[in-house]
C-alpha positions as CSV (number, residue, x, y, z in Angstrom):
1,M,18.9,4.2,-2.5
2,K,18.8,2.0,-5.5
3,P,15.5,0.6,-6.4
4,D,16.9,-3.0,-5.7
5,V,17.7,-2.0,-2.1
6,F,14.3,-0.5,-1.6
7,Q,12.6,-4.0,-3.0
8,Q,14.9,-5.8,-0.3
9,V,13.5,-3.5,2.4
10,V,9.9,-4.3,1.0
11,D,10.6,-8.0,0.8
12,E,11.9,-7.9,4.4
13,V,8.6,-6.3,5.5
14,L,6.4,-8.5,3.7
15,A,8.1,-11.7,5.1
16,E,7.8,-10.3,8.5
17,L,3.7,-9.4,8.1
18,P,1.4,-11.1,10.8
19,P,0.1,-14.2,9.4
20,D,-3.5,-12.9,8.8
21,L,-2.1,-10.0,6.8
22,H,0.5,-12.2,4.9
23,K,-2.4,-14.3,3.6
24,A,-4.0,-11.4,2.0
25,L,-0.9,-11.4,-0.1
26,D,-2.4,-14.2,-2.2
27,Q,-5.1,-11.9,-3.4
28,V,-3.4,-8.4,-3.4
29,Q,-0.4,-7.5,-5.5
30,I,2.3,-5.5,-3.9
31,V,3.5,-2.7,-6.6
32,V,6.4,-0.6,-6.2
33,Q,6.5,2.5,-8.5
34,D,8.8,5.5,-8.3
35,S,5.9,7.9,-8.0
36,I,1.8,7.8,-8.2
37,S,0.8,8.6,-12.0
38,R,-1.0,11.6,-12.7
39,D,-4.0,9.4,-14.2
40,L,-4.3,7.8,-11.1
41,L,-4.2,11.2,-9.0
42,D,-7.0,12.4,-11.2
43,R,-9.2,9.3,-10.9
44,I,-8.9,9.2,-7.0
45,G,-9.4,12.8,-6.8
46,L,-6.2,14.2,-5.3
47,P,-4.2,17.5,-6.2
48,P,-1.0,17.0,-8.1
49,D,1.2,17.8,-5.3
50,E,-0.3,15.4,-3.0
51,E,2.3,12.9,-1.3
52,L,1.2,9.4,-0.9
53,Y,3.7,6.5,0.4
54,G,1.0,4.0,-0.9
55,L,-2.6,3.5,-2.0
56,F,-4.8,0.5,-2.2
57,D,-6.4,0.1,-5.7
58,G,-9.2,-2.5,-5.9
59,V,-12.3,-3.9,-4.2
60,A,-12.4,-4.3,-0.5
61,L,-12.9,-7.7,0.6
62,P,-16.6,-6.9,2.0
63,D,-17.7,-5.3,-1.2
64,K,-16.6,-8.4,-3.5
65,S,-19.7,-10.5,-4.9
66,S,-20.2,-12.5,-7.9
67,E,-22.1,-9.2,-9.3
68,N,-19.0,-7.4,-9.0
69,D,-16.8,-9.3,-11.6
70,Q,-13.5,-7.5,-11.3
71,T,-11.3,-8.0,-14.1
72,F,-8.4,-6.3,-12.6
73,P,-6.2,-7.5,-9.5
74,D,-6.3,-5.8,-6.2
75,R,-3.1,-3.9,-5.7
76,V,-1.3,-1.9,-3.0
77,F,1.1,0.7,-4.7
78,L,4.0,1.8,-2.8
79,Y,5.7,5.1,-3.9
80,R,9.3,4.7,-3.6
81,K,10.6,8.3,-4.0
82,C,8.2,9.8,-1.6
83,L,9.1,7.1,0.8
84,E,12.9,7.4,0.4
85,E,12.6,11.1,0.6
86,D,10.9,11.5,4.0
87,F,12.6,8.5,5.5
88,P,16.4,8.4,4.1
89,K,17.2,6.1,7.2
90,R,16.7,2.4,6.3
91,A,15.6,1.3,9.8
92,E,13.0,4.4,9.4
93,L,12.0,3.5,5.8
94,K,11.3,-0.1,6.7
95,Q,9.2,0.9,9.6
96,E,7.2,3.3,7.2
97,I,6.9,0.9,4.6
98,R,5.5,-1.7,7.3
99,V,3.0,0.8,8.4
100,T,1.8,2.0,4.9
101,L,1.5,-2.0,3.7
102,I,-0.7,-2.3,6.9
103,H,-2.7,0.7,6.3
104,E,-3.4,-0.1,2.8
105,L,-4.1,-3.9,3.6
106,G,-6.6,-2.3,6.1
107,H,-8.6,-0.8,3.0
108,F,-8.4,-4.4,1.3
109,F,-10.2,-5.6,4.4
110,G,-12.8,-3.1,4.3
111,M,-11.6,-0.6,7.0
112,D,-12.1,3.1,6.4
113,E,-9.5,5.7,7.5
114,E,-11.2,6.3,11.0
115,E,-10.9,2.4,11.8
116,I,-7.5,2.0,10.6
117,E,-6.4,5.0,12.7
118,K,-8.2,3.4,15.7
119,R,-6.2,0.2,15.2
120,G,-2.9,2.2,15.1
121,Y,-2.4,1.5,11.2
122,A,-2.3,5.2,10.1
């Protein structure tokens, strides 16, 4: 799939997000990358062969304060190659991008993996 077609699918998913999640996009950048960088894998402590569809990089809302002077934006990364490889059909890809975005936005809202899973966002 061409990167611009992938981006169209991402844009469709973003447009269809529930209003409460869509509002978070005012504070969180959605970044599409081919794959996760080695530096980021090292920083978060994952092995180099780890497959990730997405990653929240930032400070969760409950942890934000005036003392936490963050100079970088909160971001959700989507990793195109991994997603396309595992979900070659457009409908499946769209569904997984939606699940991944909601999962990573859950981290932005301060949810841990257990809470995200309980809510069905895993």
